[in-house]
N, C-alpha and C positions, 0 to 999 in steps of 0.2 A: 535525521530529519529534524529533531528538536532544535539542534544548533542553528538550523537554517531559518527558524522562525515560522510564522504562519503559512508561508508559501511552501515549506518543505523543499524537496527536490524540485528543480525546474520541471514543470509538467506533471508533478506528483509522482507517486510510486506506481509501478505497474509490474506485471509478472516478469517481464524481461529484466528489468532493473533488479528485482528481488532475486532472480536466479543468478545474476552477475555478482551480487553481494554475498549470497549465502551458498551458492554452488549446488542448490537443490534441483530436482527435476521440475518440469513444468507443472505436473500434477500436484507435487508437494507445495510449490509456490502458490498455486491457485487455492489450495486448501488452507495454507497458512494465512494468506491475505483475507480469505473469507472468515477465518476464525478471528482475525483482528477487527474485522467489521462487526462481527457478532459481539465482541467485547467492547464495542463503541470506541476503539482506539483509532480506527481509520474511518473516513467517510467516503463511500464510493461515489465516483463521478463517471457518468457514462455507463456503458454496459457492453457485454459480449467481448469481442476481441480488442475493443478500444477501452476497456475498463482501466480506470486510474483511481488512485486513492490519495486523499490528503489526510494528514494527521488531525485528529480532533483535539485541539488544544483545550477545549472546555472539559475534557475528561480528566485532565491532570490537575 
């Protein structure tokens, strides 16, 4: 995502994309993404089933 600049992946990261990249389960993907939000690496956009995440470039 960093190579793509401020927009990251088109539409941001979501659990489905994360699962496709990492091969994890949905539960693990959700937990990992929440952990990245807590570390201020991702910024959540929306909520529930439509949750998406953008990388927080200010944290780098």
